[in-house]
N, C-alpha and C positions, 0 to 999 in steps of 0.2 A: 200775692200779686198776680193778677190775671195776665195771660200771655195771648191774648186775642189781637190779631192783626188782620184788617180787612184792606183788600187791593182792588183798585178798578183801573183798568186801562183805556184810553183812548188814543185816536191819532189826530194831530193837529197839523196838516201838512207835511214838512218834513221831521216832524218831531213826534216822538211817543210821548205821551203824558200818563204818568202812574199817579195815582193818589193812593196814599198810605194814611191808614186810619188805626189807633190803637197803640199797642206795645209792639217792640221787636226787640226779641232777646234770644238767648241759647236754645230756647225751647221751639222757637218758631223761624229762626234765622234761615234754615235749609229750606222751609217752606216757602218763605218770601224769596230767597235767591231762585229757586227753582221756578216760582212764578214769574218772576221778572226777566229771568234770562230767556225763557220759553216764549215771551210775550213780544221779543225785540227783533223786528224784521230786518234784513240786510240792507234796506233802502232808506232807512231813516238815518238823519244826520246826527241826531241827538235824543237822548232819553233824559226826560225830566221827571224827577222824583219830587212829588207835592208832599213835603213831612209835615204841613200844616196841621194836620189831624193826628199826628204821633205825640203820644204822651211820655214815652219811654224809649230809651235806646241803651242796651248795654255794649261790652266791649265786642260781642259776637256781632250786634248790628253795625257796630264801627268798621269791623273788619269786612262785612258785607259790602258796605259802602265802597272800601277801597278796592275791594277785588273787583266788584262791578266797574269802577272806573277803569281798572287795569284791561279788564276783559273787553269793555268798549273800545277803549284806545288801541287795542291790537286790530280791532275790526275799522279803526278810523272813524269811530263814532264818540260822542262826547257824553259824559255824565252831567247834568246839571241839578241843583237841588234848590228847594224853595222851602225857606225857613222864615215865616213872618216875624217882623220887628217885635221884639219882646218876648218871643219864644224861649224857653229854658233850653231848648235844644241848641240855640245860636251858641252858646257859651260851650257846650259840650263839644260842639263840632269845631269851635274855634281852638280850644285846647287841644284836641286830637289831632288838628291841622288836616282836617278832611277836605278844607277850602284849598289846599296845595294840588289835590286830584282832580276836584269838581268845583266849579265855581257855585258859589250860594249866593241866591237871590232872595229879595224879601217878597216879591210877587211872583205870581205864575206868568202874568203878562211878560214882565222881565225877562224870565226864564226862557220863553217860548220864543221871543225875537230872536 
């Protein structure tokens, strides 16, 4: 299985939007963590992770989401996730209760509001 991940970051008002594509697993979770944490300025209210282009998450990626939510929470910032309806990631995130630390939205527009 390939472990390539692509990350792009843009700002939309008081929200930082990060689009992730590919696969996030133990081989690249540290890279993704570093890229995301270094991209977050102090003055944003929320970070939106668009997972619409992600094909695979393993336990390291799930832990990354929990860790990022905790880290942002300490800074009084919120993590929001975008998982399109019908995505296989939706079930995984439900089973692992990621929604307990980061709201999950079906569209980017919902998450940015």
